[in-house]
N, C-alpha and C positions, 0 to 999 in steps of 0.2 A: 502494500501500501504506500509507503514511504516514497519509494522511488517514483510509482505512478503520480503522488504529489509533487515530487520536486518537477517531474517533466513537464506538467500541466501549467507550475508556477513559471518554468522557464520559458514558456510557449507564451504566455499571456504576459508575462513583464516586457518580452521583446516586441510581442504585438504593439502592448500600448506604447511602447516610446517608438516605435514606427510610424504608428498611426498619428501620434502627435505632430511628428517630424514631417508629415505630408507626404504625397503619392511618388514623386519623382525623387526624393531624398531616400524613400523607402526601397522601390525599386533599384537603385543603384547598390544599396545595401544587400538585396536579395541576389542580386548578380554576382557580387563579391562572396557572399556566403556558399551559394551553388558552385563558384570556382575554388573555393577553398577548399569544399567537400572533396570536390573533383581530385584535386590534388593531395590531400589527406589519406583519402583511398588509394590513389594512385603511388603515391611515395611510402604508405605505411608499412608495409612490408621491409623494404629497403632499410627503411630508419631503424625500425624493431632490429634487424638484424646486425646493424650497424652497434646499437646500445647493448644488445645482448654478447657481442664479440669483445666489447671494451670495458662493460660494466663490471667493477669489482665485485665478488663473491663474499666479501666479508667488508668489514667496517661501516663508517657511517654511509656511504653511497651504495651500498649494496642494495638498498631499497630499488635501485633504478633497474637493475636487472630481473627483480621479481616481478618488476610491475611495467616492463619495458613495451609490451605491446600496448596499453593504455597508454603509457606517457606518449607512445609514438603517435598514436593516432590523434590524442587530444590537442598533443604539442604541435605537430604539423598544420593541425587544422587553424590552431591559434595563431602562429607563426604567419601562416599562408593568409587568413585574414586581415591580420593586422597590416601585413606588406597591401596588399589589394586596397584596403580603404584608404590608407597612406596616398596612393598612387592616386585613385579617383579622386580624394578630397583637393588633390595638388591640380589636377586636371580641369576640375568640374566645380568650381568655385561658388555658385548660385544655385539658388533653388526655382522650379519653374512654378508660374504662380498659375492657380485655378481655383475654384469654388471651394470653400469649405468644406461641404460635403463629402463631393468626389475625391477630395484631398485625404479626408481623413479614412474613407470608406479605402481608397486605393493603398492608402499606408497600412490599414489594419490588414487587407488581404496580403501582402508583400511580407508584412511582418510576420503573421501566422506563419507563411511559407518559410522565413528565414527563421523563426521560432523554433520549428519542427526539426529542421535541419539540425540546427546546433544543439535541441535537446537530442536529437537520435544518434549524435557524435559524441555527446556526455555520457548518455548510458551505454553505449558499444563500450566506449572506453573504461568506464566503471566496472562494467562486467567481466573485464579484463585485468583487476587488479587481483593483488593475493589476498583475498578476502574470502568470507565464508559464501556458499552456496544461496543463502539466504540473506544476503547483503542486502538492507535497506529494503527489506521484504519482497524483493523481486527474486525467486527461484525458477529461472526459464525453463531449465530441464530437472528433472527428478528421475530417479529410478521407481518405475513404476511397482503395483502390488502384483499379488499373486494371478489377478485376471489377466494380464501380460507377461507373466513369465519372468518378473522383474527386468525387462527390458526398459531402457531409456526412453521415457516420454516426455512430450509438450507438457510443460506442468502448469504454467500461464502464461497472459499477456498482459501488458500496460493497459490501464484504462486508455490511455492516448497512447496506439502503439507506434511510437515515435522512432523505435530502433528498425520495426519492420519495415515503416514506412521509408528512413533514409537509405538502408538495405536494398529496399527493392527499386529506389529511385536510381540510384548509382549503379546496380547492376545492372538496371537499363539503358542508361547513360554508357555505361561501359560497352555495350554493344550497337549503341547509335552514334548521338553527337560525339561521344568519347571514345569511340573504336578504336580497340587495339589487339592485337594477336596473343595478347595475354588478358583478357577480359576479365572483370571482376566477378561478372556472373559466371565464366566457365571455370575460374580457380575457387571462388569462394561463395558458393551458392548455399542459400540458408544462413547467411553469415551472422545471425542474430542468435541462433541456434548453437553456432559454434563456439561463439563467446560466451554461452551460458555453461558449455560442457568445460571449458578451460579450467575454471574455478571448482569443479568438481574432485578436490584432491581431497587426500586423507587428512584426516580428525579437524573436520570444519573446516577446511580452507587453508590449514595451517602449515601444509607438507608444501613441497616446490610447484608452481605452476608454469615455469618456462624452462627453456634448456637453451644454449646455446647451437648455433648450427653444427658444431664439431663434436658434439655431444651423444652423437648417435649417428647409425648408419643403416641402411637396407641391406641386409645380407641376402635373401632371397624373396620370392613369393610364390605362391600355389594356389590353385585352385580344386576344388571336390565337388565332382557331379555337374560339371558345366556342359550344359547340352543334353543332358542325361534325360529330362524332366522326371528327375527323382522324386518321389513323395516324400514332403516334409518329414514325414514321421521316421522314414528311413535316414535320411539327410542330417536331423539334428539330434542323434545318437551318438555316442562314441564307447570305445573299448573301456571306459572309466565308468560309465552311466548308459544304461541301455533303454532308459526313461527318454522319452522324445522331449527336449527341451521347447519350451514353449516361447517363441520369439515374435515380438510384434515392430511395427515401423513406429517411428514418432509420432504419428497419429493413430496409431492403436490398430492397423492392418495386421492380420497374422499372415503366416509364411504361407505359401501355394508352392503348387509345383512348377517347376520351371527353373525356379530361384536356385543358386548355388553359393557355396562358401569360396569365398576370396581370403588366404590367410598371407601375412605378410610377418617375416622374421627379421625382428628390430634388434642390434647389438649396440648396447648401450656404453658408453666409455664413461672413463673417471668423473668427467663433470656433470652427469646424470645425477650424482648422487645427494642423497640426501643428509645431513647432517651426522645421522646414525650410521652412514656408510652404506645401507641400503638404497635400491632402485625402486621407488614406490609409484604404481601408476594405475588410475583411475579409468574406467571406462569412457568417460567423457572426455578425456584428453588425448585421445587417439580417434581419428576420424577418416573416414574414406570416400572421396568422392568420387562419384560414377555419373556415366553419361549413355543416354540411347539419344543418337541424333543430337536435337537440340536442347533436350530435356535433361537436365542435370538435378542431384540430389546429393545431399551428404548422410553418411550414413556411421553408426557407432558402433563397435566392436560388440559381438556376443561370447565370445571365449579367449582364452588366452593358454597358450603352449608356453608352459616354462619349467625349469628345473626345478623338481618335487623335493631332493634331500641336498644337503648341503655336500655331504662326502662321497656324491657319486653324481655323475653324469646324466644320471636316469631323469627324463623329462615326461609330464604328465599334461592333460587338458584340464583346464578348469574355466566353468561356465560362469559367465555375469550374470546371473540369473537371481542374485539379490545385492543389496548393499554390499560391496565388496571390491577392493583394492589388490592388487598385485603387488607383491614385493620380492627383492630378489634373496635368495637364500645362498648363504655363508660369503665368503671374503673376495669370491672371482672378479677380476679386474674388469673383465667385458661379458658381464652376462647376457644372454639373449632370450627374448620372450617373442614369441609368433602371435599376432592379435588377427583373430578370423570374424570374418563380417558376412552378414548373410546379404547376397547382391541379389535384387530383383531381377527376375528373368529379363532378356533382353538389353540389360545395363552392361556396361564393359567400366573396369578401373581405370581412373583416371591419373590419381596422385594422392597420397597417403600424406594426412596432416600428423605429426607427434607433438602435441604441444604448440600448436601453431607452424611449427617447423614445416616445409614442404619436403617431401622426399618424393621426385618424379621417377615413375615407374620403366623399366625396361621391359622388352618383348619376350625376354627370356623368362620362362617359366615353368615349373613342374605342372602338370595335372594328372590329379589322382582321379581315377574314375569314380571312386565308391569311398567311403569313410572308413573300410578296412584297411585299404592301402596308405590312407593318411594316418591312421593308428600305428601302423606297424612302422611309418617312418619316423614319428614321435619315440616310438619304443627305441629304435634304431640309433637315435640320435641324429636323423640326418637333419632334421628342421632346426633343431635349436645348437647343434655343435658349432663352437666358435674355435675352438682350440685347433681345429685341423686347418684353420685358415690363417694361423699364426706363421711368421717367418721360423724358418726351422733353429734350433739351438746350435749353438757352436762353442762344443766342450774343447776345442784343441789344447787351452791354456789353461783350463781349469785344474784347481788344485782340491786333492781330495781330502777330507777332514772326517777323521773317525770320530763317529759319537758314542761316547762310553754310555749315554743315558738315553735310549731312544725314544722312551716314552714321555719326556718332558724334564722339566730341571734344568739344571745347569749344564752346560756342556763347555767349559772353559777353555779347552783347548781346541775346539772346533770354533769358537767365538761366536755359538748362537745357543740361545736360551729360551725354554718356553715358560714364559711368565709374564704377568701382568703388572708386577711390582715395579715402583717408580726407582728404585735403588737407592733413593733419597727421602726423608719425611718432609713432608712441606706442612707449613701453619695456617689453618683455617685465618681469612684475614687478611694473609699476604698472598693470596693465590691468585687475585683478579687480576687479567679477565678472564683467566681458565674458568669454564662452566663445568659444575659438578652436579652427580646425581644425587638422590636420596642415601645414598651410602658413603657420602665424602669420596667419590670415585671421579677423575677427571674424565668427561664425557668430550669435551672440545675446547680447543684456544691454543693460544701461543702465550708464554710469559719467558721472560729473560730475568735471571735472579743472580745477586751478588753472591758469589760462593760464600763468603763469609759469614751471611746471616743464617745459611743452612747448618752450620757446624754443631748446633746445640739444639736442635728440634727433635732428637730421638727421645729426650727426656719427657716429649709432649705426653699430655694425656690422651688416652683415645679420642676422645669426642673433637680435640683440636687436631688430629692427624691426619693428613691427605699423603697415601702411599700407595695406591693403586691406580691403575686404569680401568675405566669400564668396557668391559665386550660383551658382544651377545649372546645369547645361549648356542645361536649355531656357529660361533667362531671363536678362537683361540688366539691371545695373543704370542707372539714369537719375536724376540730381539735380535738381532745379527750386528755385532761390533763389525766395523767396518774401518777402525781405525788405523793407521800406519803399522802396527806390530801385528794385526790380526791377520788370519789365512783368507778372510773376506773383504781385507782392505780394498778401497776404491781408488787407492793409489796406483795399484799393478797398471802393466802394460796394456792386458787385455780390458781392462776398464777405462784406459785414457781411449782406445780406440773403440771403444763402445759408447762414450759419453754422447754422440749426436745422434745415436739409434734407436734409445729410449729410456726407461723409466728403471730403476733398480727394481726386481722384483723375487719373491721366492715362486718357484717351481715345484707344484705335486706331482705323484704318479702318474695322474690322469693327464698330465699337461696343461693344467690351469695354472694363470700367472696370479699372482698377488702383490700388488703394487704396496710400498710402504704408504702408510696413513701417518708418520710423523717421525719424529727422532729425539733423542736426548743428547744433547749436547755440553760436554765439561771442558774445561781448562781451568789454570788456577786461579782466573780472575771469575769466571761466569760459569752458569749452570743454565741452559736453555732447555724448555720443553715445548714440543709442538705435536700437536696431538689432533689431527683433522680428518676422520674417516670420511667425510663429505668430499674431501678435497685432496688426494693421494699426491705424493710426490712424482711428478711427471718428468724429471731429469735431475741428474746430478747436480746442476748449476742451482737447483732450488735448494741446497744442504750447505751448511757452514762449510767454508773452504778449509781442507787440510794441508798440513807441511809436515814434511819430514824433519824438519829442522826444531819442531814442536813437539816434542814427547809428551807434553803435559794435554795435548789435546786427545780427547776419546769421543767418539761419535757411535751412537747404537740407533739402528733404525729399527722402527716399529712396525712389525706385519699383523694382520687378523685373518689369516688364513680360515676356511672351515673347518669346524669341528670333523673329528674323523678321517682326514686325509692325512696321507702320508709326504711329507715333505723331501724332495730330493736333492733341491740345488739353490744356489742363489744366484743370479743373473743381473746383469746390467745390459739392457737392449737384449740381444740374441747371443751375447757373449756371456757363457757360462763361467763364474768366478770361481765357484766353491761347490762340489758335488758331496754329499753326505753318505758317508757310509758307516754303519747301514741308515736307510731312510728313517726319519723323525716322525713317528705316528703319534698324531693331535687327537689320542682318546680319551682324555681327561679334560673336563670342564673346570672353568676358573669362576672364581668369585669377587 
């Protein structure tokens, strides 16, 4: 209700102000508003991409990244309108004279038009902010009840639907007066719905609702039952649940014969992680644009294929048949999830959007004639496997480290330990800005301490002590000493050659990589802690520099591999620095 009131107030205020200014002045303003809207919707994606690529992910300005889409649309519209008004006002310095009534009525009509567009841009921009799905009482999309099987449905519209009117206007203009080869109507149909889905994130809108363009890639895509006129009751079953899934369109129409499934395997990179270190996606944050001739529509996924257990590569199919957000399991650096859509008969997939970032589709796809073939590919790891696409490891200069205690604990000779202990005791009250959980464990952040103030902290009472890092139930912390004297030192020749090739990582027996989520650095003057599970270390250059002439320097990298796996080696890029013999089994949970 609040959003409806705000939209009406915006339209009413602008209409009144333009009415008292007269028809000619209001007509010029309307021209400027229409042109500013065209510029905003034309440049909106480009500006948002630039903000997402350059905005910091932490600190005061991190809000730009979280709200980039809304800022891009509203900001481009506002700046464009200001420039156009200044230009017109400098050219046309007077108003045309006319009788009072025509002036007022004409001004009012133009004012309403300008108000609707301005309010429409405001509403659509607000819908893309990192806020609750019910922000200002406007929940555009919602997960439906049992009658529609939990499919995403259009929930409500504004009393005065300025967002729909504005989207329809510029969609029409994009294929008419402002036509282009990449029209808004073709690439962003049902634009108001798309914005409603963007903020359907976990924890009531608190989780991330944006990605940078390089935070994911489309690995492959496939179809199931395309052209086979398969009965929906057969198509919408799978090897994990033989009861047909009930699927409905945004408008409540059920699945019908001839519909088919299109699935898209999305590989997420380190930048897509939440603070917790997981990838968390809601069904409203992924959409597929499909077309049949000049008819287009955007649809949302009905299921996701994802890794089911942290310790294995096994995947399963999970239905979006209730309020549900899919989260990555374990600590793998690049998890892959395959989102499946029910495509209406006769329509073809055009483009995939993941949190508004477009992934164009290739013509190369796998066609499964029936669900059994698709299920076999899921179980065989064909759809979600990402390790096979990684560059082969080069162990030509690797050192072998004997691990005397392969089940965890300290392995001082090998430079590796399975522990979430900090190694020093920190005092509460001096830890800010490090973030703590309810157990006084470090969850996230960076802090540089003066080494001298830590020397007396061991005698602190338990309630004031901070001595552990937080881990999730499906991960285990592993610490690797990469100082000059360690077998895993990053000062070696193999590492120097690999610095430009990638990040430091632990490798398990499945070939899964786990990038460092932080480090502990010590020297005679300072003690640094960086622990950011949502922002893994992507290059050696992000670490404190080490020197062979500084024996007081110690650098320990922090990793969170999946619980239950076996760690076989430490690498930088594709160069193996250390191989562990025997492999280290991570089968003990940490608290």
